[in-house]
C-alpha positions as a Python dict, from the first residue, in 0.01 Angstrom:
ca = {
    (1, 'X'): (0, 0, 0),
    (2, 'X'): (-107, -219, 309),
    (3, 'X'): (-265, -552, 327),
    (4, 'X'): (-436, -715, 652),
    (5, 'X'): (-435, -1068, 718),
    (6, 'X'): (-743, -1137, 948),
    (7, 'X'): (-688, -1428, 1092),
    (8, 'X'): (-349, -1342, 1285),
    (9, 'X'): (-282, -991, 1179),
    (10, 'X'): (31, -1023, 961),
    (11, 'X'): (88, -729, 760),
    (12, 'X'): (203, -723, 391),
    (13, 'X'): (376, -398, 333),
    (14, 'X'): (434, -326, -53),
    (15, 'X'): (713, -67, 23),
    (16, 'X'): (873, -354, 242),
    (17, 'X'): (840, -648, 50),
    (18, 'X'): (933, -509, -297),
    (19, 'X'): (612, -592, -503),
    (20, 'X'): (307, -502, -545),
    (21, 'X'): (-18, -673, -402),
    (22, 'X'): (-160, -709, -731),
    (23, 'X'): (167, -875, -846),
    (24, 'X'): (158, -1206, -623),
    (25, 'X'): (14, -1507, -707),
    (26, 'X'): (-329, -1633, -643),
    (27, 'X'): (-182, -1912, -425),
    (28, 'X'): (-3, -1699, -239),
    (29, 'X'): (-58, -1788, 204),
    (30, 'X'): (12, -1553, 511),
    (31, 'X'): (347, -1685, 567),
    (32, 'X'): (233, -1673, 959),
    (33, 'X'): (-71, -1903, 926),
    (34, 'X'): (-145, -2007, 584),
    (35, 'X'): (-448, -1776, 528),
    (36, 'X'): (-556, -1746, 139),
    (37, 'X'): (-495, -1399, -23),
    (38, 'X'): (-843, -1395, -93),
    (39, 'X'): (-898, -1344, 277),
    (40, 'X'): (-683, -1046, 299),
    (41, 'X'): (-794, -659, 330),
    (42, 'X'): (-635, -282, 290),
    (43, 'X'): (-507, -175, 575),
    (44, 'X'): (-764, 150, 694),
    (45, 'X'): (-620, 452, 724),
    (46, 'X'): (-663, 421, 1158),
    (47, 'X'): (-564, 81, 1249),
    (48, 'X'): (-509, -31, 1626),
    (49, 'X'): (-148, -74, 1655),
    (50, 'X'): (-222, -424, 1867),
    (51, 'X'): (-491, -653, 1956),
    (52, 'X'): (-658, -543, 2247),
    (53, 'X'): (-1030, -491, 2219),
    (54, 'X'): (-1170, -180, 2257),
    (55, 'X'): (-1477, -109, 2461),
    (56, 'X'): (-1703, 143, 2305),
    (57, 'X'): (-2019, 322, 2487),
    (58, 'X'): (-2350, 126, 2475),
    (59, 'X'): (-2507, 237, 2154),
    (60, 'X'): (-2899, 199, 2145),
    (61, 'X'): (-2850, -103, 1859),
    (62, 'X'): (-2623, -303, 2115),
    (63, 'X'): (-2897, -218, 2366),
    (64, 'X'): (-3150, -383, 2119),
    (65, 'X'): (-2937, -654, 2025),
    (66, 'X'): (-2870, -751, 2330),
    (67, 'X'): (-3263, -793, 2417),
    (68, 'X'): (-3313, -935, 2080),
    (69, 'X'): (-3084, -1221, 2165),
    (70, 'X'): (-3208, -1316, 2517),
    (71, 'X'): (-3536, -1466, 2317),
    (72, 'X'): (-3291, -1609, 2022),
    (73, 'X'): (-3333, -1996, 2032),
    (74, 'X'): (-2988, -2202, 1993),
    (75, 'X'): (-2957, -2491, 1864),
    (76, 'X'): (-2802, -2809, 2041),
    (77, 'X'): (-2538, -2751, 1858),
    (78, 'X'): (-2494, -2417, 1917),
    (79, 'X'): (-2499, -2451, 2257),
    (80, 'X'): (-2233, -2727, 2272),
    (81, 'X'): (-2003, -2500, 2073),
    (82, 'X'): (-2111, -2198, 2316),
    (83, 'X'): (-1987, -2440, 2690),
    (84, 'X'): (-1744, -2553, 2480),
    (85, 'X'): (-1592, -2177, 2442),
    (86, 'X'): (-1681, -2112, 2795),
    (87, 'X'): (-1502, -2372, 2890),
    (88, 'X'): (-1187, -2275, 2702),
    (89, 'X'): (-1209, -1945, 2877),
    (90, 'X'): (-1204, -2096, 3192),
    (91, 'X'): (-929, -2325, 3162),
    (92, 'X'): (-743, -2006, 3018),
    (93, 'X'): (-822, -1831, 3377),
    (94, 'X'): (-712, -2134, 3578),
    (95, 'X'): (-1083, -2209, 3694),
    (96, 'X'): (-1049, -2548, 3704),
    (97, 'X'): (-1367, -2666, 3846),
    (98, 'X'): (-1610, -2411, 3654),
    (99, 'X'): (-1414, -2534, 3343),
    (100, 'X'): (-1501, -2926, 3351),
    (101, 'X'): (-1864, -2847, 3429),
    (102, 'X'): (-1866, -2653, 3099),
    (103, 'X'): (-1734, -2944, 2925),
    (104, 'X'): (-1984, -3196, 3034),
    (105, 'X'): (-2233, -2941, 2962),
    (106, 'X'): (-2027, -2919, 2643),
    (107, 'X'): (-2066, -3306, 2560),
    (108, 'X'): (-2417, -3331, 2704),
    (109, 'X'): (-2543, -3093, 2440),
    (110, 'X'): (-2303, -3249, 2149),
    (111, 'X'): (-2499, -3615, 2208),
    (112, 'X'): (-2837, -3474, 2076),
    (113, 'X'): (-2726, -3320, 1784),
    (114, 'X'): (-2833, -3491, 1526),
    (115, 'X'): (-2668, -3700, 1281),
    (116, 'X'): (-2458, -3452, 981),
    (117, 'X'): (-2621, -3431, 614),
    (118, 'X'): (-2562, -3244, 358),
    (119, 'X'): (-2191, -3204, 147),
    (120, 'X'): (-1891, -3008, 141),
    (121, 'X'): (-2088, -2702, -9),
    (122, 'X'): (-2359, -2725, 261),
    (123, 'X'): (-2101, -2702, 522),
    (124, 'X'): (-1943, -2405, 385),
    (125, 'X'): (-2264, -2223, 334),
    (126, 'X'): (-2343, -2253, 717),
    (127, 'X'): (-1980, -2118, 829),
    (128, 'X'): (-2060, -1848, 570),
    (129, 'X'): (-2387, -1785, 734),
    (130, 'X'): (-2201, -1788, 1088),
    (131, 'X'): (-1986, -1509, 1018),
    (132, 'X'): (-2281, -1265, 836),
    (133, 'X'): (-2511, -1331, 1116),
    (134, 'X'): (-2387, -1435, 1473),
    (135, 'X'): (-2084, -1277, 1534),
    (136, 'X'): (-2261, -939, 1525),
    (137, 'X'): (-2502, -1009, 1679),
    (138, 'X'): (-2267, -1142, 1977),
    (139, 'X'): (-2058, -827, 1936),
    (140, 'X'): (-2332, -614, 2035),
    (141, 'X'): (-2440, -831, 2305),
    (142, 'X'): (-2052, -840, 2457),
    (143, 'X'): (-2032, -514, 2444),
    (144, 'X'): (-2376, -417, 2586),
    (145, 'X'): (-2229, -612, 2880),
    (146, 'X'): (-1891, -430, 2914),
    (147, 'X'): (-1745, -844, 2907),
    (148, 'X'): (-1418, -780, 2801),
    (149, 'X'): (-1351, -1184, 2822),
    (150, 'X'): (-1642, -1197, 2556),
    (151, 'X'): (-1550, -949, 2316),
    (152, 'X'): (-1182, -1087, 2288),
    (153, 'X'): (-1313, -1466, 2251),
    (154, 'X'): (-1564, -1322, 1954),
    (155, 'X'): (-1287, -1178, 1789),
    (156, 'X'): (-1103, -1541, 1782),
    (157, 'X'): (-1353, -1697, 1678),
    (158, 'X'): (-1416, -1435, 1392),
    (159, 'X'): (-1043, -1531, 1279),
    (160, 'X'): (-1118, -1886, 1316),
    (161, 'X'): (-1431, -1885, 1113),
    (162, 'X'): (-1191, -1708, 831),
    (163, 'X'): (-938, -1991, 845),
    (164, 'X'): (-1243, -2258, 846),
    (165, 'X'): (-1379, -2105, 555),
    (166, 'X'): (-1059, -2039, 350),
    (167, 'X'): (-958, -2447, 423),
    (168, 'X'): (-1349, -2556, 328),
    (169, 'X'): (-1292, -2362, -5),
    (170, 'X'): (-920, -2493, -46),
    (171, 'X'): (-1094, -2848, -64),
    (172, 'X'): (-1355, -2767, -275),
    (173, 'X'): (-1093, -2667, -529),
    (174, 'X'): (-856, -2925, -457),
    (175, 'X'): (-1003, -3246, -257),
    (176, 'X'): (-750, -3426, -42),
    (177, 'X'): (-452, -3255, -229),
    (178, 'X'): (-528, -2935, -15),
    (179, 'X'): (-417, -3145, 293),
    (180, 'X'): (3, -3082, 215),
    (181, 'X'): (81, -3267, 567),
    (182, 'X'): (-1, -3588, 741),
    (183, 'X'): (-101, -3326, 1024),
    (184, 'X'): (-384, -3118, 1101),
    (185, 'X'): (-344, -2906, 1461),
    (186, 'X'): (-615, -2748, 1618),
    (187, 'X'): (-585, -2511, 1908),
    (188, 'X'): (-769, -2642, 2206),
    (189, 'X'): (-821, -2309, 2346),
    (190, 'X'): (-945, -2105, 1999),
    (191, 'X'): (-974, -2329, 1735),
    (192, 'X'): (-749, -2190, 1492),
    (193, 'X'): (-655, -2492, 1272),
    (194, 'X'): (-307, -2530, 1087),
    (195, 'X'): (-203, -2827, 835),
    (196, 'X'): (147, -2902, 898),
    (197, 'X'): (410, -3162, 1058),
    (198, 'X'): (443, -2903, 1351),
    (199, 'X'): (195, -2668, 1533),
    (200, 'X'): (327, -2323, 1565),
    (201, 'X'): (511, -2227, 1824),
    (202, 'X'): (250, -1940, 1930),
    (203, 'X'): (-138, -1980, 1776),
    (204, 'X'): (-128, -1685, 1533),
    (205, 'X'): (-481, -1608, 1701),
    (206, 'X'): (-487, -1617, 2040),
    (207, 'X'): (-101, -1644, 2127),
    (208, 'X'): (-97, -1941, 2341),
    (209, 'X'): (203, -2220, 2338),
    (210, 'X'): (256, -2483, 2102),
    (211, 'X'): (154, -2679, 2349),
    (212, 'X'): (-219, -2616, 2319),
    (213, 'X'): (-211, -2750, 1969),
    (214, 'X'): (-434, -3076, 1957),
    (215, 'X'): (-271, -3348, 1711),
    (216, 'X'): (-530, -3539, 1413),
    (217, 'X'): (-391, -3712, 1155),
    (218, 'X'): (-531, -3684, 771),
    (219, 'X'): (-727, -3933, 681),
    (220, 'X'): (-697, -4000, 297),
}
């Protein structure tokens, strides 16, 4: 059997590793991106062998979802996130002027976000909710529009959401002990979070080099 990391695509092959998946300890983590064992999924019988995003035919479901998306209001926080992601996409395509305009919009919407309330459990619930509802709708909308760039960005977003959920779960269980180093690195392109003294040489999610990571201190 093979098990796949939904964040970076690492494949744990029982035949190659010489140990069954069930024999690995519960706190085992992906050797590439640090995702916990709990998020790994069995490899489908027919799995794509590359990181490309397919262009499926437009379906009736996709058309309905896209039509619904037009009428779905977004919060100022969601608008800030959308504009920030668009800015990152423009940066990756060397569209400097457009990138700066989207960043200005993102900062504007971010300034309107009300102060955060709640606890870690509420944050965990919010992240899980985003995974269940928003990504399916976003995928359908991007497929309907035939936008390959948007489809790829959504795939990145899903993978980063897995990372956030696993980090929050780990923090809920261990508190600050979950921070095994004094540095937190965030990929400025896709938002992937890595805890360690140095960032990965290449982002496991979007494949940009390490200089695209921004450094933060793990306050304790």
